[in-house]
All heavy atoms as a GROMACS GRO file, in nm:
protein
  412
    1MET      N    1   3.564  -2.494  -1.685
    1MET     CA    2   3.449  -2.581  -1.670
    1MET      C    3   3.456  -2.657  -1.538
    1MET      O    4   3.353  -2.684  -1.478
    1MET     CB    5   3.445  -2.677  -1.789
    1MET     CG    6   3.315  -2.752  -1.800
    1MET     SD    7   3.185  -2.637  -1.839
    1MET     CE    8   3.054  -2.747  -1.869
    2ASP      N    9   3.576  -2.690  -1.495
    2ASP     CA   10   3.591  -2.759  -1.367
    2ASP      C   11   3.545  -2.673  -1.249
    2ASP      O   12   3.492  -2.724  -1.152
    2ASP     CB   13   3.737  -2.800  -1.345
    2ASP     CG   14   3.777  -2.914  -1.438
    2ASP    OD1   15   3.688  -2.989  -1.480
    2ASP    OD2   16   3.898  -2.926  -1.467
    3TRP      N   17   3.565  -2.543  -1.262
    3TRP     CA   18   3.522  -2.454  -1.154
    3TRP      C   19   3.372  -2.462  -1.135
    3TRP      O   20   3.322  -2.465  -1.023
    3TRP     CB   21   3.564  -2.310  -1.187
    3TRP     CG   22   3.535  -2.216  -1.074
    3TRP    CD1   23   3.615  -2.190  -0.970
    3TRP    CD2   24   3.417  -2.139  -1.055
    3TRP    NE1   25   3.556  -2.100  -0.886
    3TRP    CE2   26   3.433  -2.066  -0.937
    3TRP    CE3   27   3.299  -2.123  -1.126
    3TRP    CZ2   28   3.337  -1.980  -0.887
    3TRP    CZ3   29   3.202  -2.037  -1.078
    3TRP    CH2   30   3.221  -1.967  -0.960
    4PHE      N   31   3.296  -2.464  -1.245
    4PHE     CA   32   3.150  -2.474  -1.237
    4PHE      C   33   3.108  -2.607  -1.176
    4PHE      O   34   3.014  -2.613  -1.096
    4PHE     CB   35   3.086  -2.458  -1.375
    4PHE     CG   36   3.093  -2.318  -1.426
    4PHE    CD1   37   3.176  -2.286  -1.532
    4PHE    CD2   38   3.018  -2.217  -1.370
    4PHE    CE1   39   3.183  -2.157  -1.580
    4PHE    CE2   40   3.024  -2.088  -1.416
    4PHE     CZ   41   3.108  -2.057  -1.522
    5LEU      N   42   3.176  -2.715  -1.212
    5LEU     CA   43   3.142  -2.846  -1.158
    5LEU      C   44   3.174  -2.855  -1.009
    5LEU      O   45   3.101  -2.919  -0.933
    5LEU     CB   46   3.217  -2.956  -1.234
    5LEU     CG   47   3.175  -2.976  -1.379
    5LEU    CD1   48   3.264  -3.080  -1.445
    5LEU    CD2   49   3.029  -3.018  -1.388
    6ASN      N   50   3.280  -2.790  -0.965
    6ASN     CA   51   3.318  -2.794  -0.825
    6ASN      C   52   3.236  -2.700  -0.737
    6ASN      O   53   3.221  -2.723  -0.618
    6ASN     CB   54   3.467  -2.761  -0.809
    6ASN     CG   55   3.556  -2.867  -0.869
    6ASN    OD1   56   3.518  -2.983  -0.879
    6ASN    ND2   57   3.675  -2.827  -0.910
    7ASN      N   58   3.182  -2.594  -0.796
    7ASN     CA   59   3.114  -2.491  -0.717
    7ASN      C   60   2.966  -2.478  -0.752
    7ASN      O   61   2.908  -2.372  -0.733
    7ASN     CB   62   3.184  -2.356  -0.738
    7ASN     CG   63   3.323  -2.357  -0.682
    7ASN    OD1   64   3.347  -2.406  -0.572
    7ASN    ND2   65   3.418  -2.304  -0.757
    8TRP      N   66   2.902  -2.584  -0.801
    8TRP     CA   67   2.762  -2.570  -0.840
    8TRP      C   68   2.669  -2.540  -0.724
    8TRP      O   69   2.572  -2.467  -0.741
    8TRP     CB   70   2.715  -2.693  -0.919
    8TRP     CG   71   2.710  -2.820  -0.840
    8TRP    CD1   72   2.809  -2.912  -0.829
    8TRP    CD2   73   2.602  -2.869  -0.762
    8TRP    NE1   74   2.770  -3.014  -0.748
    8TRP    CE2   75   2.643  -2.991  -0.706
    8TRP    CE3   76   2.474  -2.821  -0.734
    8TRP    CZ2   77   2.560  -3.065  -0.622
    8TRP    CZ3   78   2.392  -2.895  -0.652
    8TRP    CH2   79   2.434  -3.016  -0.597
    9PRO      N   80   2.696  -2.585  -0.599
    9PRO     CA   81   2.606  -2.543  -0.490
    9PRO      C   82   2.611  -2.393  -0.465
    9PRO      O   83   2.507  -2.330  -0.440
    9PRO     CB   84   2.656  -2.621  -0.367
    9PRO     CG   85   2.732  -2.736  -0.422
    9PRO     CD   86   2.791  -2.685  -0.550
   10MET      N   87   2.729  -2.335  -0.474
   10MET     CA   88   2.742  -2.190  -0.456
   10MET      C   89   2.670  -2.115  -0.567
   10MET      O   90   2.610  -2.011  -0.543
   10MET     CB   91   2.889  -2.150  -0.451
   10MET     CG   92   2.962  -2.203  -0.330
   10MET     SD   93   2.895  -2.144  -0.176
   10MET     CE   94   2.957  -1.978  -0.178
   11LEU      N   95   2.677  -2.167  -0.689
   11LEU     CA   96   2.606  -2.103  -0.800
   11LEU      C   97   2.456  -2.109  -0.778
   11LEU      O   98   2.384  -2.012  -0.806
   11LEU     CB   99   2.644  -2.169  -0.933
   11LEU     CG  100   2.786  -2.146  -0.980
   11LEU    CD1  101   2.816  -2.231  -1.102
   11LEU    CD2  102   2.807  -1.999  -1.011
   12LEU      N  103   2.404  -2.221  -0.728
   12LEU     CA  104   2.260  -2.232  -0.701
   12LEU      C  105   2.218  -2.137  -0.591
   12LEU      O  106   2.112  -2.074  -0.599
   12LEU     CB  107   2.224  -2.376  -0.664
   12LEU     CG  108   2.225  -2.476  -0.778
   12LEU    CD1  109   2.190  -2.615  -0.725
   12LEU    CD2  110   2.127  -2.436  -0.886
   13ILE      N  111   2.300  -2.125  -0.486
   13ILE     CA  112   2.269  -2.032  -0.378
   13ILE      C  113   2.269  -1.889  -0.429
   13ILE      O  114   2.180  -1.809  -0.400
   13ILE     CB  115   2.370  -2.049  -0.262
   13ILE    CG1  116   2.346  -2.185  -0.195
   13ILE    CG2  117   2.356  -1.936  -0.160
   13ILE    CD1  118   2.453  -2.222  -0.095
   14GLY      N  119   2.369  -1.854  -0.511
   14GLY     CA  120   2.375  -1.720  -0.569
   14GLY      C  121   2.256  -1.692  -0.659
   14GLY      O  122   2.199  -1.582  -0.655
   15LEU      N  123   2.216  -1.791  -0.738
   15LEU     CA  124   2.100  -1.773  -0.824
   15LEU      C  125   1.973  -1.756  -0.742
   15LEU      O  126   1.889  -1.672  -0.774
   15LEU     CB  127   2.087  -1.893  -0.918
   15LEU     CG  128   1.972  -1.888  -1.019
   15LEU    CD1  129   1.991  -1.771  -1.114
   15LEU    CD2  130   1.964  -2.019  -1.094
   16GLY      N  131   1.960  -1.833  -0.635
   16GLY     CA  132   1.843  -1.819  -0.548
   16GLY      C  133   1.836  -1.682  -0.484
   16GLY      O  134   1.729  -1.621  -0.478
   17ILE      N  135   1.950  -1.632  -0.437
   17ILE     CA  136   1.953  -1.497  -0.377
   17ILE      C  137   1.919  -1.392  -0.481
   17ILE      O  138   1.845  -1.297  -0.454
   17ILE     CB  139   2.091  -1.472  -0.312
   17ILE    CG1  140   2.107  -1.561  -0.191
   17ILE    CG2  141   2.108  -1.326  -0.275
   17ILE    CD1  142   2.245  -1.559  -0.130
   18PHE      N  143   1.970  -1.408  -0.602
   18PHE     CA  144   1.941  -1.312  -0.709
   18PHE      C  145   1.792  -1.310  -0.741
   18PHE      O  146   1.732  -1.203  -0.755
   18PHE     CB  147   2.021  -1.348  -0.835
   18PHE     CG  148   1.984  -1.265  -0.955
   18PHE    CD1  149   2.024  -1.134  -0.963
   18PHE    CD2  150   1.908  -1.320  -1.056
   18PHE    CE1  151   1.990  -1.056  -1.073
   18PHE    CE2  152   1.872  -1.243  -1.166
   18PHE     CZ  153   1.913  -1.112  -1.174
   19VAL      N  154   1.729  -1.427  -0.749
   19VAL     CA  155   1.585  -1.434  -0.777
   19VAL      C  156   1.506  -1.370  -0.664
   19VAL      O  157   1.411  -1.296  -0.688
   19VAL     CB  158   1.543  -1.581  -0.801
   19VAL    CG1  159   1.392  -1.595  -0.803
   19VAL    CG2  160   1.602  -1.632  -0.930
   20LEU      N  161   1.546  -1.396  -0.540
   20LEU     CA  162   1.477  -1.338  -0.426
   20LEU      C  163   1.487  -1.186  -0.426
   20LEU      O  164   1.387  -1.115  -0.410
   20LEU     CB  165   1.536  -1.395  -0.296
   20LEU     CG  166   1.476  -1.344  -0.167
   20LEU    CD1  167   1.334  -1.396  -0.153
   20LEU    CD2  168   1.560  -1.387  -0.050
   21VAL      N  169   1.607  -1.134  -0.449
   21VAL     CA  170   1.628  -0.989  -0.448
   21VAL      C  171   1.555  -0.924  -0.564
   21VAL      O  172   1.492  -0.819  -0.547
   21VAL     CB  173   1.780  -0.957  -0.451
   21VAL    CG1  174   1.805  -0.810  -0.478
   21VAL    CG2  175   1.843  -0.998  -0.320
   22SER      N  176   1.558  -0.985  -0.682
   22SER     CA  177   1.489  -0.924  -0.796
   22SER      C  178   1.338  -0.927  -0.774
   22SER      O  179   1.268  -0.832  -0.812
   22SER     CB  180   1.526  -0.996  -0.926
   22SER     OG  181   1.478  -1.129  -0.925
   23GLY      N  182   1.285  -1.030  -0.710
   23GLY     CA  183   1.142  -1.034  -0.678
   23GLY      C  184   1.104  -0.926  -0.579
   23GLY      O  185   1.001  -0.860  -0.593
   24LEU      N  186   1.189  -0.905  -0.478
   24LEU     CA  187   1.162  -0.799  -0.381
   24LEU      C  188   1.168  -0.662  -0.446
   24LEU      O  189   1.088  -0.574  -0.416
   24LEU     CB  190   1.262  -0.807  -0.265
   24LEU     CG  191   1.241  -0.922  -0.167
   24LEU    CD1  192   1.355  -0.926  -0.067
   24LEU    CD2  193   1.108  -0.908  -0.096
   25MET      N  194   1.264  -0.643  -0.537
   25MET     CA  195   1.277  -0.513  -0.603
   25MET      C  196   1.156  -0.486  -0.690
   25MET      O  197   1.107  -0.373  -0.698
   25MET     CB  198   1.406  -0.507  -0.685
   25MET     CG  199   1.529  -0.497  -0.599
   25MET     SD  200   1.682  -0.495  -0.690
   25MET     CE  201   1.661  -0.349  -0.791
   26ARG      N  202   1.104  -0.589  -0.758
   26ARG     CA  203   0.984  -0.569  -0.839
   26ARG      C  204   0.866  -0.532  -0.753
   26ARG      O  205   0.787  -0.444  -0.787
   26ARG     CB  206   0.953  -0.696  -0.918
   26ARG     CG  207   1.040  -0.715  -1.036
   26ARG     CD  208   0.995  -0.834  -1.115
   26ARG     NE  209   1.090  -0.866  -1.220
   26ARG     CZ  210   1.105  -0.984  -1.272
   26ARG    NH1  211   1.031  -1.084  -1.229
   26ARG    NH2  212   1.193  -1.004  -1.367
   27LYS      N  213   0.851  -0.601  -0.640
   27LYS     CA  214   0.739  -0.572  -0.551
   27LYS      C  215   0.752  -0.431  -0.494
   27LYS      O  216   0.654  -0.358  -0.487
   27LYS     CB  217   0.734  -0.675  -0.438
   27LYS     CG  218   0.611  -0.664  -0.353
   27LYS     CD  219   0.597  -0.784  -0.264
   27LYS     CE  220   0.548  -0.898  -0.348
   27LYS     NZ  221   0.485  -1.005  -0.276
   28LEU      N  222   0.874  -0.393  -0.455
   28LEU     CA  223   0.895  -0.259  -0.403
   28LEU      C  224   0.873  -0.154  -0.511
   28LEU      O  225   0.822  -0.046  -0.483
   28LEU     CB  226   1.035  -0.246  -0.344
   28LEU     CG  227   1.058  -0.321  -0.213
   28LEU    CD1  228   1.203  -0.306  -0.169
   28LEU    CD2  229   0.966  -0.271  -0.104
   29ALA      N  230   0.910  -0.185  -0.635
   29ALA     CA  231   0.888  -0.091  -0.744
   29ALA      C  232   0.739  -0.072  -0.768
   29ALA      O  233   0.693   0.039  -0.792
   29ALA     CB  234   0.957  -0.140  -0.871
   30LYS      N  235   0.663  -0.181  -0.758
   30LYS     CA  236   0.518  -0.169  -0.774
   30LYS      C  237   0.459  -0.084  -0.662
   30LYS      O  238   0.373   0.000  -0.686
   30LYS     CB  239   0.453  -0.307  -0.774
   30LYS     CG  240   0.475  -0.385  -0.900
   30LYS     CD  241   0.408  -0.520  -0.890
   30LYS     CE  242   0.439  -0.605  -1.012
   30LYS     NZ  243   0.383  -0.740  -1.001
   31LEU      N  244   0.506  -0.106  -0.538
   31LEU     CA  245   0.456  -0.027  -0.426
   31LEU      C  246   0.495   0.120  -0.440
   31LEU      O  247   0.416   0.209  -0.410
   31LEU     CB  248   0.509  -0.083  -0.294
   31LEU     CG  249   0.448  -0.215  -0.249
   31LEU    CD1  250   0.518  -0.265  -0.124
   31LEU    CD2  251   0.300  -0.201  -0.224
   32ALA      N  252   0.617   0.146  -0.488
   32ALA     CA  253   0.660   0.284  -0.507
   32ALA      C  254   0.577   0.351  -0.616
   32ALA      O  255   0.537   0.466  -0.602
   32ALA     CB  256   0.808   0.288  -0.543
   33PHE      N  257   0.549   0.279  -0.724
   33PHE     CA  258   0.466   0.336  -0.829
   33PHE      C  259   0.326   0.364  -0.778
   33PHE      O  260   0.268   0.469  -0.809
   33PHE     CB  261   0.460   0.238  -0.948
   33PHE     CG  262   0.372   0.287  -1.060
   33PHE    CD1  263   0.414   0.390  -1.142
   33PHE    CD2  264   0.248   0.231  -1.080
   33PHE    CE1  265   0.333   0.436  -1.244
   33PHE    CE2  266   0.166   0.276  -1.182
   33PHE     CZ  267   0.209   0.378  -1.264
   34LEU      N  268   0.272   0.272  -0.698
   34LEU     CA  269   0.139   0.293  -0.640
   34LEU      C  270   0.140   0.415  -0.548
   34LEU      O  271   0.047   0.496  -0.550
   34LEU     CB  272   0.096   0.168  -0.564
   34LEU     CG  273  -0.042   0.173  -0.501
   34LEU    CD1  274  -0.149   0.186  -0.608
   34LEU    CD2  275  -0.065   0.048  -0.418
   35GLY      N  276   0.247   0.432  -0.469
   35GLY     CA  277   0.258   0.548  -0.381
   35GLY      C  278   0.264   0.678  -0.459
   35GLY      O  279   0.200   0.777  -0.422
   36VAL      N  280   0.340   0.679  -0.568
   36VAL     CA  281   0.348   0.800  -0.651
   36VAL      C  282   0.214   0.830  -0.715
   36VAL      O  283   0.169   0.945  -0.718
   36VAL     CB  284   0.460   0.783  -0.757
   36VAL    CG1  285   0.452   0.893  -0.861
   36VAL    CG2  286   0.596   0.780  -0.692
   37ALA      N  287   0.146   0.726  -0.763
   37ALA     CA  288   0.015   0.747  -0.826
   37ALA      C  289  -0.085   0.800  -0.725
   37ALA      O  290  -0.162   0.893  -0.756
   37ALA     CB  291  -0.034   0.616  -0.887
   38LEU      N  292  -0.085   0.746  -0.604
   38LEU     CA  293  -0.177   0.796  -0.501
   38LEU      C  294  -0.141   0.939  -0.461
   38LEU      O  295  -0.230   1.021  -0.435
   38LEU     CB  296  -0.174   0.704  -0.379
   38LEU     CG  297  -0.243   0.570  -0.397
   38LEU    CD1  298  -0.223   0.485  -0.273
   38LEU    CD2  299  -0.391   0.587  -0.427
   39GLY      N  300  -0.012   0.971  -0.456
   39GLY     CA  301   0.029   1.106  -0.423
   39GLY      C  302  -0.016   1.207  -0.527
   39GLY      O  303  -0.066   1.314  -0.494
   40VAL      N  304  -0.002   1.172  -0.653
   40VAL     CA  305  -0.046   1.262  -0.761
   40VAL      C  306  -0.198   1.277  -0.758
   40VAL      O  307  -0.250   1.387  -0.772
   40VAL     CB  308   0.003   1.208  -0.898
   40VAL    CG1  309  -0.064   1.282  -1.012
   40VAL    CG2  310   0.154   1.220  -0.907
   41LEU      N  311  -0.266   1.166  -0.736
   41LEU     CA  312  -0.413   1.172  -0.727
   41LEU      C  313  -0.455   1.260  -0.610
   41LEU      O  314  -0.548   1.341  -0.623
   41LEU     CB  315  -0.469   1.031  -0.712
   41LEU     CG  316  -0.620   1.018  -0.716
   41LEU    CD1  317  -0.674   1.060  -0.852
   41LEU    CD2  318  -0.661   0.875  -0.686
   42GLY      N  319  -0.385   1.248  -0.498
   42GLY     CA  320  -0.416   1.332  -0.383
   42GLY      C  321  -0.391   1.479  -0.411
   42GLY      O  322  -0.469   1.565  -0.368
   43LEU      N  323  -0.282   1.510  -0.482
   43LEU     CA  324  -0.254   1.650  -0.515
   43LEU      C  325  -0.357   1.708  -0.611
   43LEU      O  326  -0.384   1.827  -0.609
   43LEU     CB  327  -0.114   1.661  -0.576
   43LEU     CG  328   0.002   1.646  -0.478
   43LEU    CD1  329   0.134   1.646  -0.553
   43LEU    CD2  330   0.000   1.756  -0.374
   44ILE      N  331  -0.416   1.624  -0.693
   44ILE     CA  332  -0.519   1.671  -0.786
   44ILE      C  333  -0.652   1.690  -0.714
   44ILE      O  334  -0.722   1.790  -0.734
   44ILE     CB  335  -0.534   1.572  -0.904
   44ILE    CG1  336  -0.409   1.575  -0.990
   44ILE    CG2  337  -0.658   1.604  -0.987
   44ILE    CD1  338  -0.406   1.466  -1.096
   45ILE      N  339  -0.686   1.597  -0.627
   45ILE     CA  340  -0.817   1.600  -0.561
   45ILE      C  341  -0.820   1.696  -0.442
   45ILE      O  342  -0.922   1.760  -0.417
   45ILE     CB  343  -0.858   1.457  -0.518
   45ILE    CG1  344  -0.885   1.374  -0.642
   45ILE    CG2  345  -0.979   1.459  -0.429
   45ILE    CD1  346  -0.915   1.230  -0.613
   46TRP      N  347  -0.710   1.710  -0.368
   46TRP     CA  348  -0.710   1.790  -0.245
   46TRP      C  349  -0.753   1.935  -0.266
   46TRP      O  350  -0.835   1.985  -0.188
   46TRP     CB  351  -0.572   1.785  -0.180
   46TRP     CG  352  -0.566   1.865  -0.054
   46TRP    CD1  353  -0.505   1.984  -0.036
   46TRP    CD2  354  -0.626   1.830   0.070
   46TRP    NE1  355  -0.523   2.027   0.092
   46TRP    CE2  356  -0.598   1.934   0.159
   46TRP    CE3  357  -0.703   1.724   0.115
   46TRP    CZ2  358  -0.642   1.934   0.291
   46TRP    CZ3  359  -0.747   1.723   0.246
   46TRP    CH2  360  -0.716   1.826   0.332
   47PRO      N  361  -0.706   2.007  -0.368
   47PRO     CA  362  -0.753   2.146  -0.385
   47PRO      C  363  -0.904   2.153  -0.412
   47PRO      O  364  -0.970   2.244  -0.365
   47PRO     CB  365  -0.674   2.198  -0.506
   47PRO     CG  366  -0.554   2.112  -0.513
   47PRO     CD  367  -0.598   1.978  -0.462
   48GLN      N  368  -0.958   2.057  -0.484
   48GLN     CA  369  -1.101   2.058  -0.511
   48GLN      C  370  -1.181   2.031  -0.385
   48GLN      O  371  -1.285   2.092  -0.362
   48GLN     CB  372  -1.135   1.956  -0.619
   48GLN     CG  373  -1.071   1.986  -0.752
   48GLN     CD  374  -1.089   1.874  -0.852
   48GLN    OE1  375  -1.144   1.770  -0.821
   48GLN    NE2  376  -1.040   1.895  -0.973
   49VAL      N  377  -1.132   1.940  -0.303
   49VAL     CA  378  -1.203   1.906  -0.178
   49VAL      C  379  -1.191   2.018  -0.077
   49VAL      O  380  -1.290   2.055  -0.012
   49VAL     CB  381  -1.148   1.773  -0.121
   49VAL    CG1  382  -1.205   1.746   0.017
   49VAL    CG2  383  -1.179   1.658  -0.214
   50SER      N  384  -1.073   2.076  -0.064
   50SER     CA  385  -1.053   2.180   0.037
   50SER      C  386  -1.123   2.311  -0.002
   50SER      O  387  -1.162   2.387   0.085
   50SER     CB  388  -0.904   2.205   0.059
   50SER     OG  389  -0.844   2.254  -0.058
   51SER      N  390  -1.142   2.337  -0.130
   51SER     CA  391  -1.210   2.461  -0.170
   51SER      C  392  -1.361   2.449  -0.155
   51SER      O  393  -1.430   2.550  -0.148
   51SER     CB  394  -1.174   2.496  -0.315
   51SER     OG  395  -1.226   2.397  -0.403
   52SER      N  396  -1.414   2.327  -0.147
   52SER     CA  397  -1.557   2.311  -0.136
   52SER      C  398  -1.607   2.334   0.007
   52SER      O  399  -1.724   2.356   0.029
   52SER     CB  400  -1.600   2.170  -0.182
   52SER     OG  401  -1.546   2.073  -0.097
   53PHE      N  402  -1.514   2.334   0.106
   53PHE     CA  403  -1.556   2.357   0.245
   53PHE      C  404  -1.562   2.501   0.274
   53PHE      O  405  -1.513   2.586   0.286
   53PHE     CB  406  -1.463   2.285   0.344
   53PHE     CG  407  -1.478   2.136   0.339
   53PHE    CD1  408  -1.372   2.054   0.306
   53PHE    CD2  409  -1.600   2.075   0.364
   53PHE    CE1  410  -1.385   1.918   0.302
   53PHE    CE2  411  -1.614   1.938   0.361
   53PHE     CZ  412  -1.506   1.860   0.330
   0.00000   0.00000   0.00000
């Protein structure tokens, strides 16, 4: 328990870094999912569009 009392600033810094990294990972995961969805949509639509020309 003394370790936590002596090192609470380091724990807060570590928690802040963890929250920042997890937020970035969520945002990147959303962007990656959006990229995959757009890629699949493009693969579905492209043959229809290219065959109409």
